[in-house]
C-alpha positions as CSV (number, residue, x, y, z in Angstrom):
1,M,27.9,29.8,79.3
2,A,27.4,26.2,77.8
3,H,25.4,25.1,75.2
4,V,22.4,23.1,74.0
5,P,23.8,21.0,70.8
6,Q,21.6,19.8,68.1
7,I,20.3,16.4,67.9
8,K,19.5,14.3,64.1
9,I,16.2,13.2,64.3
10,P,15.6,10.7,60.4
11,A,12.6,12.7,58.8
12,T,11.7,13.0,55.2
13,Y,11.0,16.2,52.8
14,I,7.7,15.4,50.5
15,R,5.8,17.1,48.5
16,G,1.8,15.3,48.9
17,G,-0.6,17.5,46.3
18,T,-0.1,20.8,46.4
19,S,1.3,20.8,50.3
20,K,5.0,19.8,51.6
21,G,5.7,18.3,54.9
22,V,8.2,16.9,56.7
23,F,7.3,12.8,58.0
24,F,8.7,11.1,60.7
25,R,8.6,7.3,61.5
26,L,7.2,7.3,65.0
27,Q,9.7,4.9,66.3
28,D,12.3,7.8,65.3
29,L,11.1,10.0,67.8
30,P,12.9,11.5,70.6
31,E,11.2,8.9,73.8
32,G,9.3,11.6,75.0
33,A,7.6,12.6,71.5
34,Q,6.6,9.5,71.2
35,V,3.2,10.3,72.9
36,P,0.7,12.8,72.3
37,G,1.4,15.6,74.7
38,A,3.7,19.4,75.2
39,A,6.8,17.9,74.3
40,R,5.8,16.2,70.7
41,D,4.0,19.6,70.3
42,A,7.5,21.3,70.7
43,L,9.3,18.9,68.8
44,L,7.2,19.8,66.1
45,L,7.1,23.7,65.9
46,R,10.4,23.7,66.3
47,V,11.3,21.7,63.4
48,I,8.9,23.4,61.6
49,G,10.3,26.9,63.0
50,S,7.0,27.9,64.9
51,P,5.9,30.0,66.4
52,D,7.0,33.2,64.7
53,P,6.0,36.5,65.0
54,Y,7.7,37.6,61.3
55,G,5.6,34.8,59.2
56,K,8.8,33.7,57.3
57,Q,9.4,30.4,59.5
58,I,13.3,31.1,57.8
59,D,14.4,28.7,61.4
60,G,12.8,25.6,60.2
61,M,11.3,23.4,57.0
62,G,8.3,25.4,56.8
63,G,7.0,28.1,54.0
64,A,5.3,30.2,56.1
65,T,1.8,29.4,54.4
66,S,-0.7,26.7,55.6
67,S,0.1,24.6,52.6
68,T,3.7,24.2,53.8
69,S,3.4,23.9,57.6
70,K,2.7,20.6,58.4
71,T,4.2,17.6,59.8
72,V,3.0,13.9,59.4
73,I,3.6,10.8,62.0
74,L,3.6,7.4,60.7
75,S,3.5,3.9,61.9
76,K,2.9,0.1,61.8
77,S,-0.8,-0.4,62.1
78,G,-2.0,-2.9,64.5
79,R,-5.7,-2.1,62.9
80,P,-7.1,-5.4,61.0
81,D,-6.8,-5.1,57.3
82,H,-4.7,-1.1,57.4
83,D,-1.4,-0.9,57.0
84,V,0.2,2.5,58.4
85,D,-1.3,4.3,61.1
86,Y,-1.8,8.4,60.1
87,L,-0.9,10.7,62.5
88,F,-1.5,14.7,60.6
89,G,0.2,17.8,62.5
90,Q,-0.9,21.3,60.9
91,V,1.6,23.8,62.7
92,S,0.5,27.6,63.3
93,I,2.8,29.8,61.8
94,D,2.5,32.4,64.4
95,K,1.1,30.9,67.6
96,P,3.0,28.0,69.4
97,F,0.2,25.5,68.6
98,V,-0.4,22.7,66.6
99,D,-3.7,21.7,65.3
100,W,-4.2,17.8,65.3
101,S,-7.9,17.7,64.8
102,G,-8.2,17.2,61.3
103,N,-6.5,15.5,58.2
104,C,-4.5,16.2,55.1
105,G,-6.0,15.2,52.0
106,N,-3.3,16.0,49.7
107,L,-0.9,14.9,52.3
108,S,-2.5,11.8,51.9
109,A,-1.2,11.0,48.8
110,A,2.2,10.7,50.3
111,V,1.3,8.2,53.0
112,G,1.4,5.4,50.9
113,S,4.6,5.6,49.5
114,F,6.5,6.9,52.5
115,A,4.8,3.6,54.5
116,I,6.5,1.4,51.5
117,S,9.8,3.3,51.6
118,G,10.1,3.4,55.2
119,G,9.2,-0.1,55.3
120,L,5.4,-0.1,57.2
121,V,4.0,-2.2,54.6
122,D,4.7,-5.8,54.8
123,A,7.2,-6.7,51.3
124,D,5.3,-9.7,50.1
125,R,2.5,-6.9,49.6
126,I,5.1,-5.1,46.5
127,P,5.5,-6.4,43.6
128,Q,7.9,-6.1,41.1
129,N,5.9,-3.8,39.0
130,G,2.1,-2.4,39.7
131,V,0.5,-1.3,42.3
132,V,-0.1,-1.5,45.7
133,S,-3.1,-0.8,47.3
134,V,-2.0,0.5,50.9
135,R,-4.9,0.8,53.6
136,I,-4.4,3.6,56.2
137,W,-5.6,5.0,59.5
138,Q,-6.4,8.4,59.4
139,A,-6.0,8.6,63.7
140,N,-7.2,12.2,63.3
141,I,-10.5,11.8,62.8
142,G,-10.4,8.0,62.1
143,K,-11.6,7.2,58.8
144,T,-10.0,4.8,56.3
145,I,-8.2,6.1,53.3
146,I,-6.8,3.8,50.7
147,A,-3.8,4.8,48.5
148,H,-3.2,3.3,45.0
149,V,0.9,3.4,44.5
150,P,2.4,2.8,41.1
151,I,5.5,0.5,41.7
152,T,8.2,-0.5,38.4
153,Q,11.1,-2.7,39.7
154,G,10.3,-2.8,43.5
155,A,10.5,-0.1,44.1
156,V,7.6,3.5,45.0
157,Q,7.2,5.1,41.0
158,E,7.4,9.2,42.1
159,T,7.6,10.0,38.3
160,G,5.5,10.2,35.5
161,D,3.0,12.2,33.0
162,F,0.2,13.2,35.7
163,E,-0.6,16.7,36.1
164,L,-2.1,19.0,38.9
165,D,-2.9,22.6,38.7
166,G,-1.5,23.8,41.5
167,V,1.8,21.5,41.4
168,T,4.3,23.1,38.6
169,F,5.6,19.8,37.3
170,P,3.9,16.1,36.6
171,A,4.3,13.3,38.4
172,A,3.2,9.8,38.8
173,E,-0.5,9.3,39.7
174,V,-1.7,8.5,42.6
175,Q,-5.7,7.7,43.3
176,L,-7.3,8.4,47.0
177,E,-10.2,6.2,48.0
178,F,-11.8,8.2,51.2
179,L,-14.1,5.8,52.6
180,D,-17.0,6.4,54.8
181,P,-16.0,9.9,55.0
182,A,-19.0,11.2,56.2
183,A,-19.0,8.0,59.4
184,D,-17.2,8.7,63.0
185,E,-14.3,6.7,64.8
186,D,-16.6,3.7,65.2
187,G,-17.6,3.9,61.6
188,A,-21.1,4.4,62.4
189,G,-23.3,6.9,59.5
190,G,-22.6,10.3,61.9
191,S,-24.2,13.5,61.1
192,M,-23.4,14.2,57.7
193,F,-25.3,17.3,58.2
194,P,-25.0,18.6,61.7
195,T,-27.9,20.4,62.5
196,G,-29.5,17.7,60.2
197,N,-30.4,20.9,56.9
198,L,-28.4,20.5,53.9
199,V,-28.9,24.4,53.6
200,D,-29.2,27.1,57.0
201,E,-29.4,30.5,57.4
202,L,-26.2,31.4,59.2
203,E,-26.7,34.7,61.9
204,V,-23.3,36.1,60.8
205,P,-22.1,39.9,63.0
206,G,-22.3,42.3,59.8
207,L,-23.4,39.8,57.6
208,G,-27.3,39.6,58.9
209,R,-28.6,35.8,57.9
210,L,-26.7,34.3,55.9
211,K,-27.6,31.2,53.3
212,V,-24.8,28.1,54.6
213,T,-24.2,24.3,54.1
214,M,-22.5,22.5,56.5
215,I,-21.7,19.4,56.2
216,N,-18.5,16.8,57.7
217,A,-16.8,14.6,55.3
218,G,-13.2,14.6,54.7
219,I,-13.0,18.0,56.5
220,P,-15.6,19.9,58.6
221,T,-16.9,22.9,55.9
222,I,-18.3,25.4,55.8
223,F,-20.0,26.4,52.0
224,V,-21.5,29.8,51.2
225,N,-22.3,31.6,48.0
226,A,-20.4,33.8,46.1
227,D,-22.2,36.4,45.2
228,A,-23.6,36.4,49.4
229,I,-20.6,38.5,50.6
230,G,-19.1,40.2,47.1
231,Y,-17.1,37.8,45.1
232,T,-17.6,35.9,42.0
233,G,-15.8,33.0,42.4
234,T,-13.1,33.7,40.6
235,E,-11.3,35.4,43.0
236,L,-7.3,34.7,43.8
237,Q,-4.5,34.6,46.8
238,D,-4.5,38.7,46.6
239,D,-7.7,39.4,45.9
240,I,-8.1,38.2,49.0
241,N,-5.8,38.0,51.2
242,G,-4.3,41.4,50.8
243,D,-7.6,42.1,52.4
244,P,-7.6,42.6,56.7
245,K,-11.2,42.8,56.5
246,A,-12.1,40.3,53.8
247,L,-9.9,37.6,56.5
248,A,-11.8,39.1,59.4
249,M,-14.8,38.4,57.8
250,F,-14.5,34.7,57.0
251,E,-12.7,34.1,61.0
252,T,-16.1,35.3,61.9
253,I,-17.8,32.9,59.3
254,R,-15.8,30.3,60.5
255,A,-16.0,30.7,64.1
256,Y,-20.7,31.2,64.2
257,G,-20.6,28.3,61.7
258,A,-18.1,26.3,64.4
259,L,-20.0,26.5,67.1
260,R,-23.6,25.5,65.0
261,M,-22.2,22.3,63.5
262,G,-21.1,21.6,67.0
263,L,-17.2,21.5,66.5
264,I,-16.7,24.0,69.9
265,K,-18.7,25.2,72.5
266,T,-17.9,29.5,72.9
267,L,-16.8,31.4,69.7
268,D,-13.0,32.0,71.6
269,E,-12.0,28.4,70.8
270,A,-12.2,29.5,67.5
271,A,-8.4,31.3,67.4
272,Q,-7.1,27.7,69.4
273,R,-8.6,25.6,65.9
274,Q,-7.6,26.8,63.2
275,H,-7.1,23.8,60.8
276,T,-11.1,23.2,60.8
277,P,-13.9,24.2,60.1
278,K,-12.9,25.4,56.3
279,V,-15.0,27.8,55.3
280,A,-15.7,28.0,50.9
281,F,-17.8,30.3,48.6
282,V,-19.2,28.6,45.8
283,A,-20.0,29.8,42.3
284,K,-21.4,28.6,38.8
285,P,-18.8,28.6,35.9
286,T,-17.3,32.3,34.2
287,D,-14.1,32.1,32.7
288,Y,-11.1,33.4,34.7
289,L,-7.1,32.9,34.9
290,A,-5.4,30.6,36.9
291,S,-2.8,31.9,38.8
292,S,-0.5,30.3,36.0
293,G,-1.9,33.0,34.0
294,K,-3.9,29.6,32.6
295,P,-7.5,30.5,30.8
296,V,-9.8,28.0,32.5
297,A,-13.5,28.5,30.4
298,A,-16.9,28.3,31.8
299,A,-17.4,24.8,29.8
300,D,-14.9,23.1,31.5
301,V,-16.1,23.0,35.4
302,D,-19.3,23.0,36.8
303,L,-18.9,25.3,39.7
304,L,-16.3,27.3,41.1
305,V,-14.8,26.7,44.6
306,R,-12.6,29.4,46.4
307,A,-11.6,27.6,50.0
308,L,-9.7,29.2,53.5
309,S,-7.2,27.6,55.4
310,M,-5.4,29.0,58.2
311,G,-7.2,31.7,57.6
312,K,-6.1,32.5,54.2
313,L,-7.4,31.8,50.8
314,H,-5.6,28.4,49.5
315,H,-3.2,28.9,46.6
316,A,-5.9,25.5,45.1
317,M,-7.5,23.5,46.6
318,M,-7.3,20.6,50.1
319,G,-7.2,17.5,49.5
320,T,-9.8,16.6,52.9
321,A,-12.3,19.7,51.3
322,A,-12.3,18.2,48.1
323,V,-13.7,16.2,49.6
324,A,-16.7,17.6,50.8
325,I,-17.4,19.2,47.3
326,G,-17.8,15.6,45.8
327,T,-19.8,14.7,49.0
328,A,-21.6,17.8,49.0
329,A,-22.2,17.9,44.9
330,A,-23.7,14.6,44.7
331,I,-26.3,15.5,46.8
332,P,-29.4,17.3,45.6
333,G,-30.0,20.5,47.6
334,T,-27.1,22.0,48.5
335,L,-25.6,25.3,47.4
336,V,-22.6,23.1,46.4
337,N,-24.8,21.5,44.3
338,L,-27.0,23.8,43.4
339,A,-24.0,26.1,41.8
340,A,-23.0,23.1,39.6
341,G,-26.6,22.7,38.0
342,G,-28.6,20.9,40.7
343,G,-30.0,16.9,40.1
344,A,-27.7,13.7,40.7
345,R,-24.1,13.3,40.4
346,S,-21.5,10.5,40.6
347,A,-18.6,13.6,39.5
348,V,-17.4,17.0,39.5
349,R,-14.8,18.7,38.6
350,F,-15.0,22.9,40.0
351,G,-12.1,25.6,39.3
352,H,-10.8,26.9,41.8
353,P,-7.4,29.6,42.0
354,S,-4.4,27.4,40.5
355,G,-7.1,25.8,38.0
356,T,-9.4,22.2,38.3
357,L,-10.2,19.4,39.7
358,R,-12.5,16.5,39.2
359,V,-13.3,14.6,42.5
360,G,-16.3,11.8,43.0
361,A,-18.8,11.0,45.6
362,E,-20.5,7.6,45.7
363,A,-24.0,9.3,47.8
364,S,-27.2,8.0,48.6
365,Q,-29.9,8.3,51.0
366,I,-31.3,6.2,53.4
367,D,-34.0,6.0,55.2
368,G,-34.2,10.1,54.9
369,E,-30.5,10.0,55.5
370,W,-27.7,11.3,53.3
371,T,-24.7,8.6,53.6
372,V,-21.8,8.8,51.3
373,T,-19.9,5.2,50.8
374,K,-16.3,6.6,49.5
375,A,-15.2,9.8,47.6
376,I,-12.4,9.3,44.7
377,M,-9.6,12.0,44.3
378,S,-5.7,11.4,41.7
379,R,-2.9,13.4,43.7
380,S,0.5,12.6,43.2
381,A,3.5,12.6,45.7
382,R,7.2,13.3,45.3
383,V,10.7,13.1,48.2
384,L,12.0,16.1,47.7
385,M,14.6,15.5,50.3
386,E,15.7,12.8,52.6
387,G,18.0,12.4,56.0
388,W,18.1,14.2,59.1
389,V,16.6,17.3,60.4
390,R,18.4,19.2,63.5
391,V,17.1,20.7,66.4
392,P,18.2,21.9,69.5
393,G,18.4,19.5,72.1
394,D,16.6,21.6,75.0
395,A,13.4,22.3,72.2
396,F,10.9,20.2,73.8
């Protein structure tokens, strides 16, 4: 019996924020995978080790969580005033599909450094020492991100003393600016609140009429008050992820919210759109212990937020959801803003399962419509391994 040999594809395994992913340059992918379609999806599924009915991704680069089942494809940008085009693929763990419907805010922190190291940023832009502002076109959602990447001795600086809750070791700080996070692909202001309301009542089977804030900023997100669904906002992963009934409830909220937001046309479509929208629950500050055992004091945060990604409670906070949190917190009257005490604010520090995170947003109301010009947060990134990833030659 003839066996097809494995092929080698240049790749880099990088931690960005509280996520990890396999990064590729578009030009390094096999020809059939350089364009969107079945071949590309099949290749990335095999790289990550999905679909895996055991849920472990043992035969691939994935880490069996939504935070570690990620892929990134970068190419030099042909768009004016942009350095690199960034395409993100969220790979399902147990199902055979790649979700291209949204961005990964955490991995956005690694895009600039990979682009610089991979020769996708013009060499004359890189100082011997200083900071490079890499302009990124986020191709999934048609938005601009600016990553401020530190440079030391002509190379990307990855080590440093910036600490990020949810990441064990310190590293160099990378500041991210998400420009016009609620704009559409053509840059027009659009439906930051798809229903036109800051708060809606969403009819959810088993829960009745649930107050929600549904927002398109960073990533489509459905916010609900923790006490309305029987929680306190201090929950850790094991409190939610080990409870099938709770997970089913959140998926029901997500599906009905997606339908109300116009992201899907029928409830059945929600299963094929796992990455978006996100569901998060908010609460007023209270003391709790983070997953590391570190105490988080009520006085140190403005509110508490827990969010689900790919059907499970996230161990920290998705970067794109943090943009949604910061934006919603800046707009008086949203559930997020009310949990933070109400009123106008330009930044918010929230408690999540691993600790705390600060995110800022510049929001204003023009002719009765809310707009946000940018959201800002700091993350870090570090290359973990580089070389080649191998997949069977007939895998795609």
